[in-house]
C-alpha positions as CSV (number, residue, x, y, z in Angstrom):
1,M,-132.2,-62.3,-93.5
2,V,-130.4,-64.3,-90.8
3,T,-127.2,-66.1,-92.0
4,A,-125.7,-69.3,-90.7
5,L,-122.7,-67.2,-89.4
6,T,-125.1,-65.1,-87.3
7,L,-126.9,-68.1,-85.9
8,E,-123.5,-69.8,-85.1
9,T,-122.3,-66.6,-83.4
10,L,-125.6,-66.3,-81.4
11,A,-125.4,-70.0,-80.5
12,S,-121.8,-69.6,-79.2
13,L,-122.8,-66.6,-77.1
14,L,-125.8,-68.4,-75.6
15,L,-123.7,-71.5,-74.8
16,A,-121.1,-69.3,-73.1
17,V,-123.7,-67.7,-71.0
18,A,-125.3,-71.1,-70.2
19,F,-121.9,-72.6,-69.1
20,G,-121.1,-69.5,-67.1
21,A,-124.5,-69.8,-65.4
22,I,-123.8,-73.4,-64.5
23,V,-120.5,-72.5,-62.9
24,G,-122.1,-69.5,-61.2
25,I,-125.0,-71.5,-59.7
26,E,-122.5,-74.0,-58.3
27,R,-120.5,-71.3,-56.7
28,E,-123.6,-69.6,-55.2
29,L,-124.7,-72.9,-53.7
30,I,-121.4,-73.2,-51.8
31,H,-121.5,-69.5,-50.9
32,K,-118.4,-68.3,-52.7
33,P,-118.0,-64.6,-53.5
34,A,-118.2,-64.6,-57.3
35,G,-121.6,-66.0,-58.3
36,L,-124.0,-66.3,-61.1
37,R,-123.9,-62.9,-62.7
38,T,-120.1,-62.6,-62.5
39,H,-119.5,-65.9,-64.2
40,M,-122.1,-65.3,-66.9
41,L,-120.6,-61.9,-67.8
42,V,-117.0,-63.1,-67.7
43,S,-117.8,-66.1,-70.0
44,L,-119.9,-63.9,-72.3
45,G,-117.2,-61.3,-72.6
46,S,-114.5,-63.9,-73.3
47,C,-116.6,-65.5,-76.0
48,L,-117.4,-62.1,-77.5
49,F,-113.7,-61.0,-77.6
50,T,-112.8,-64.3,-79.2
51,I,-115.5,-64.1,-81.9
52,V,-114.5,-60.5,-82.7
53,S,-110.8,-61.5,-83.0
54,I,-111.6,-64.3,-85.4
55,S,-113.9,-62.0,-87.5
56,F,-111.1,-59.4,-87.8
57,S,-108.4,-62.0,-88.6
58,I,-106.5,-61.3,-85.4
59,D,-104.7,-64.3,-83.9
60,P,-107.2,-65.9,-81.5
61,A,-104.4,-67.3,-79.4
62,R,-103.2,-63.9,-78.5
63,I,-106.7,-62.9,-77.4
64,A,-107.1,-66.1,-75.4
65,A,-103.8,-65.4,-73.6
66,G,-105.1,-61.9,-72.7
67,I,-108.3,-63.3,-71.5
68,V,-106.5,-65.8,-69.3
69,A,-104.2,-63.1,-67.9
70,G,-107.2,-60.9,-67.2
71,I,-109.1,-63.6,-65.4
72,G,-106.0,-64.5,-63.4
73,F,-105.7,-60.8,-62.4
74,I,-109.4,-60.8,-61.3
75,G,-108.9,-64.0,-59.3
76,A,-105.9,-62.7,-57.5
């Protein structure tokens, strides 16, 4: 049986992939190095870490700060 929480989690992950794909397609159209797959995976991973932190009652702000620092490190 599929619960509402599972559907909400799946919808969040799919939206993260979709928004990452939009950014990735735009970057590929202007010939930038990080493209579709990179942005889809980064947004999916960020969403997944945030969902896991919320489900284990870890402060999501700390996880978000780590995600921002990690993406900044990748961008540098």
